[in-house]
C-alpha positions as CSV (number, residue, x, y, z in Angstrom):
1,M,-41.2,209.1,192.4
2,K,-39.6,209.2,188.9
3,S,-38.8,212.8,189.3
4,T,-37.2,212.1,192.6
5,H,-35.0,209.3,191.1
6,L,-34.1,211.7,188.2
7,Y,-33.1,214.4,190.7
8,L,-30.9,211.9,192.7
9,L,-29.3,210.7,189.5
10,V,-28.4,214.3,188.3
11,A,-27.1,215.1,191.8
12,F,-24.9,212.0,191.8
13,V,-23.5,212.8,188.3
14,L,-22.7,216.4,189.5
15,L,-21.0,215.0,192.6
16,L,-18.8,212.7,190.5
17,S,-17.9,215.6,188.2
18,S,-16.9,217.7,191.1
19,C,-14.7,215.0,192.5
20,K,-12.7,214.9,189.3
21,G,-11.6,218.5,189.8
22,T,-11.8,221.4,187.4
23,K,-11.3,220.9,183.7
24,F,-9.0,223.7,182.5
25,G,-8.6,224.9,179.0
26,E,-5.3,225.2,177.0
27,E,-2.5,226.2,179.3
28,I,1.3,226.2,179.2
29,I,3.2,225.0,182.3
30,T,6.8,225.9,182.7
31,C,9.4,226.3,185.4
32,G,13.0,227.4,186.1
33,D,15.0,228.9,189.0
34,D,12.6,228.9,192.0
35,K,9.3,229.3,190.1
36,L,6.6,227.2,188.5
37,L,4.3,229.2,186.2
38,I,1.0,228.5,184.4
39,I,0.4,230.7,181.3
40,S,-2.8,231.2,179.4
41,P,-2.1,231.6,175.6
42,K,-5.5,233.1,174.9
43,Q,-5.0,235.8,177.5
44,S,-1.4,236.6,176.5
45,Q,-0.8,239.8,174.4
46,G,2.0,239.8,171.9
47,E,5.2,238.7,173.7
48,E,3.8,239.5,177.1
49,A,2.8,236.2,178.8
50,K,-0.3,236.1,180.9
51,V,0.7,234.2,184.1
52,V,-2.5,232.8,185.7
53,W,-0.9,230.7,188.5
54,E,2.4,230.8,190.2
55,W,4.2,228.6,192.8
56,K,7.6,229.3,194.4
57,V,9.9,226.9,196.3
58,S,9.4,229.1,199.3
59,D,5.7,228.2,199.2
60,A,6.8,224.8,200.5
61,V,7.9,226.1,203.8
62,G,6.6,223.8,206.5
63,Q,5.9,221.0,203.9
64,I,9.4,220.2,202.7
65,P,12.4,220.2,205.2
66,E,14.4,223.5,205.0
67,K,17.6,221.7,204.1
68,Y,15.9,220.1,201.1
69,Q,14.2,223.4,200.0
70,K,17.6,224.8,199.1
71,L,18.2,221.7,196.9
72,M,15.0,222.4,195.0
73,I,16.5,225.2,193.1
74,P,16.7,225.3,190.1
75,L,13.4,223.6,189.1
76,D,13.9,221.5,186.0
77,D,10.7,219.7,184.8
78,C,7.0,220.2,185.3
79,K,4.2,218.0,184.1
80,P,0.4,218.5,184.6
81,I,-1.8,215.5,185.4
82,D,-5.5,215.1,186.5
83,N,-6.8,217.7,184.0
84,N,-4.0,220.1,185.3
85,N,-5.4,219.9,188.8
86,K,-2.1,218.5,190.0
87,I,1.5,219.1,188.8
88,L,4.5,216.8,188.9
89,L,7.8,218.7,189.4
90,T,11.5,217.9,189.6
91,S,14.7,219.8,190.4
92,S,18.1,219.1,189.1
93,G,19.4,220.3,192.4
94,G,17.5,217.4,194.1
95,G,13.9,216.7,194.6
96,A,10.6,215.3,193.1
97,V,7.3,216.8,194.0
98,L,3.6,216.3,193.4
99,L,1.6,219.6,193.9
100,D,-2.1,220.2,194.4
101,R,-2.9,223.2,192.2
102,T,-5.8,224.5,194.3
103,T,-4.2,224.3,197.7
104,K,-0.5,224.5,196.6
105,K,0.2,221.7,199.0
106,C,2.9,219.1,198.4
107,L,1.2,215.8,198.1
108,F,4.5,214.0,197.6
109,Y,8.2,214.8,198.1
110,A,11.2,212.6,197.6
111,D,14.8,213.7,198.1
112,V,16.2,212.5,194.8
113,P,19.6,213.9,193.5
114,M,19.6,215.4,190.0
115,A,16.0,214.5,189.2
116,H,15.3,215.4,185.6
117,S,11.9,214.0,184.8
118,I,8.9,212.5,186.6
119,E,5.7,210.6,185.8
120,M,2.7,209.2,187.5
121,L,1.9,205.5,187.0
122,P,-1.1,203.4,188.0
123,N,-2.0,202.8,191.6
124,N,-0.3,206.0,192.8
125,K,3.2,204.9,191.7
126,I,5.7,207.6,190.8
127,V,8.8,207.2,188.7
128,V,11.7,209.6,188.5
129,A,14.6,209.8,186.0
130,L,18.0,210.8,187.4
131,S,21.0,212.0,185.5
132,T,23.3,211.4,188.5
133,H,23.1,209.5,191.7
134,P,25.4,208.2,194.4
135,K,24.3,204.7,193.5
136,G,24.6,205.4,189.7
137,N,22.4,207.0,187.0
138,S,19.0,205.4,187.2
139,I,15.2,205.5,187.2
140,E,13.5,205.1,190.5
141,L,10.0,203.9,191.5
142,F,8.1,205.2,194.5
143,D,4.7,204.9,196.0
144,M,3.0,208.2,196.6
145,N,2.3,207.3,200.2
146,K,5.9,206.1,200.9
147,P,8.2,208.8,199.6
148,E,11.1,207.7,201.8
149,Q,11.3,204.2,200.2
150,V,12.6,203.4,196.8
151,L,10.6,200.4,195.6
152,F,12.6,199.7,192.5
153,R,15.7,201.1,190.8
154,D,17.2,200.3,187.3
155,S,20.3,201.8,185.9
156,L,19.9,204.3,183.1
157,Y,22.8,206.4,182.0
158,S,21.8,210.1,182.3
159,G,18.1,209.6,182.6
160,H,16.3,212.6,181.1
161,G,12.8,211.6,180.4
162,V,10.0,209.3,181.5
163,V,6.5,209.0,179.9
164,W,3.7,206.7,180.7
165,M,1.7,205.6,177.7
166,P,-1.7,204.3,179.1
167,K,-3.0,202.8,175.9
168,Q,0.2,200.6,175.6
169,H,0.6,200.1,179.4
170,L,4.2,201.0,179.0
171,L,6.6,203.4,180.5
172,Y,9.1,205.0,178.1
173,A,12.4,206.2,179.6
174,L,15.0,208.3,177.8
175,G,18.7,208.0,178.6
176,Y,21.8,209.5,177.0
177,D,22.0,207.1,174.1
178,V,19.0,204.8,174.5
179,L,15.2,204.7,174.7
180,R,13.6,202.0,176.8
181,A,10.0,200.6,177.2
182,Y,9.1,199.1,180.6
183,S,5.9,197.4,181.9
184,L,4.8,197.9,185.5
185,Q,4.7,194.6,187.2
186,D,3.0,193.6,190.4
187,W,1.8,197.2,190.7
188,N,-0.8,196.4,193.3
189,S,1.7,194.6,195.6
190,E,4.3,195.8,198.2
191,K,7.1,195.0,195.7
192,P,6.2,196.5,192.3
193,F,8.9,196.6,189.7
194,L,9.6,197.8,186.1
195,K,10.2,195.1,183.6
196,L,12.3,196.0,180.6
197,E,10.4,195.1,177.5
198,K,12.2,196.8,174.6
199,Q,15.2,199.0,174.0
200,W,16.3,201.1,171.1
201,A,19.5,203.0,170.3
202,L,19.0,206.7,169.7
203,P,19.9,208.1,166.2
204,S,22.6,210.1,168.0
205,E,23.7,210.6,171.6
206,G,22.7,213.2,174.1
207,G,19.0,212.4,174.9
208,H,17.4,215.4,176.5
209,D,13.6,215.5,176.4
210,L,10.7,213.0,175.8
211,V,7.1,213.9,175.1
212,P,4.0,212.0,173.7
213,I,2.3,213.4,170.6
214,S,-0.2,210.5,170.2
215,N,-1.0,207.1,171.7
216,K,1.7,205.5,169.6
217,E,4.3,208.3,168.9
218,L,6.8,210.2,171.0
219,I,9.1,213.1,170.3
220,V,12.7,212.8,171.3
221,T,15.1,215.7,171.5
222,N,18.9,215.5,171.9
223,H,22.0,217.4,171.0
224,A,21.6,216.6,167.3
225,G,18.0,217.7,166.9
226,I,14.4,216.4,167.1
227,F,13.1,212.9,166.2
228,R,9.7,211.4,166.0
229,F,9.6,207.8,167.4
230,S,6.9,205.4,166.3
231,A,6.1,202.6,168.7
232,E,4.5,200.6,165.9
233,T,7.5,200.6,163.6
234,S,10.3,201.2,166.2
235,E,11.7,203.8,163.8
236,F,13.1,207.3,164.4
237,T,12.4,209.9,161.8
238,S,13.6,213.5,161.6
239,F,11.1,216.0,163.0
240,E,11.2,219.5,161.5
241,P,10.3,222.3,164.0
242,L,9.5,225.9,163.2
243,E,11.3,227.3,160.1
244,G,14.7,228.5,161.1
245,M,14.5,227.1,164.6
246,D,17.6,225.4,165.9
247,N,19.0,224.4,169.3
248,I,15.7,223.2,170.5
249,K,15.8,222.5,174.3
250,S,12.3,221.1,174.8
251,V,9.3,220.5,172.6
252,N,5.7,219.7,173.5
253,Y,2.5,219.1,171.6
254,D,-1.1,219.9,172.7
255,P,-3.4,217.4,171.0
256,E,-6.5,219.5,171.6
257,S,-5.3,222.8,170.2
258,K,-2.8,221.1,167.8
259,R,-0.1,223.5,169.0
260,L,3.6,222.7,168.9
261,I,5.4,224.5,171.7
262,Y,9.2,224.9,172.1
263,T,11.8,226.4,174.3
264,K,15.1,227.2,172.6
265,A,18.6,227.0,174.0
266,E,20.1,230.5,174.1
267,I,22.9,230.7,176.6
268,S,24.2,227.4,178.1
269,W,20.8,225.7,177.5
270,W,18.9,228.4,179.3
271,T,16.0,230.4,177.8
272,H,13.6,233.2,178.5
273,H,11.3,232.4,175.6
274,I,8.5,230.1,174.7
275,Y,7.7,229.5,171.0
276,L,4.3,228.5,169.7
277,E,3.4,227.1,166.3
278,N,-0.1,226.9,164.7
279,P,-0.2,229.9,164.8
280,K,3.2,231.3,165.4
281,Q,3.7,233.2,168.6
282,T,6.5,234.0,171.1
283,F,6.2,234.6,174.8
284,T,9.0,236.3,176.8
285,I,9.4,235.7,180.5
286,D,12.2,237.7,181.8
287,S,11.7,236.9,185.5
288,I,13.1,233.3,185.3
289,K,15.3,231.2,183.1
290,L,13.2,228.4,181.7
291,Y,14.1,224.7,181.5
292,K,11.2,222.9,179.9
293,V,7.7,223.7,178.7
294,R,4.6,221.5,179.1
295,T,1.0,221.8,177.8
296,S,-2.3,220.8,179.2
297,R,-3.4,217.3,178.4
């Protein structure tokens, strides 16, 4: 009887593990033009990037209305969630998407003009930062199951980044000249909303990218450089990237591998290169012009 109970327990644990999806190792997720790519640093040789997964906007035929597919180019931001089993994606042309990596199916799509960043919040809520909108620059809150309905909107001039910090239960949103912290209120009701808790002026204007590097720290990039922001002290301190590296477009940090990963502005804020630190390495991807780079979580 005991062996039967043990067998059932092991089977139950394995079932739970399978429901959570596959646990992927260190990966780099990046996008631009009409492509979303996943790259394996360990399998890459020299500057030749090893692409292990690819999705094109054309793969959404039959899932996203044709008139909106054209607006999905160029892709702007990509963000892995659920152990990289799902990917959040935005397009500055117009659109916010949640992709299933295994099936390449669109689990969520919203027609959102000039979407620059996207994040998943508790209870299947999705927030999108917009740099332009007919109703004004803003951040918008959706339910994954109601993509046609904006649940909440708050004005944010030139929204360029949104990051959910689960340990703090706060959403950080980056605008042109300000960093904000919101709490998600009434998240389990039909009318959830984001409550502004704190706000900080950026050291200089031109907010561009926002990424977490710990449970209490964020990296902010703007036209002037890179800054480390501490939620504990509310202070911005200068962050030094790779030696001799300037014009950083996006920066990311993988806490498991301790890698810093960058894209660098080359021509009009476009790039074909990904730069890795610890150890130093450069990937060249000639097939697309890259916007931002993300790492596995």
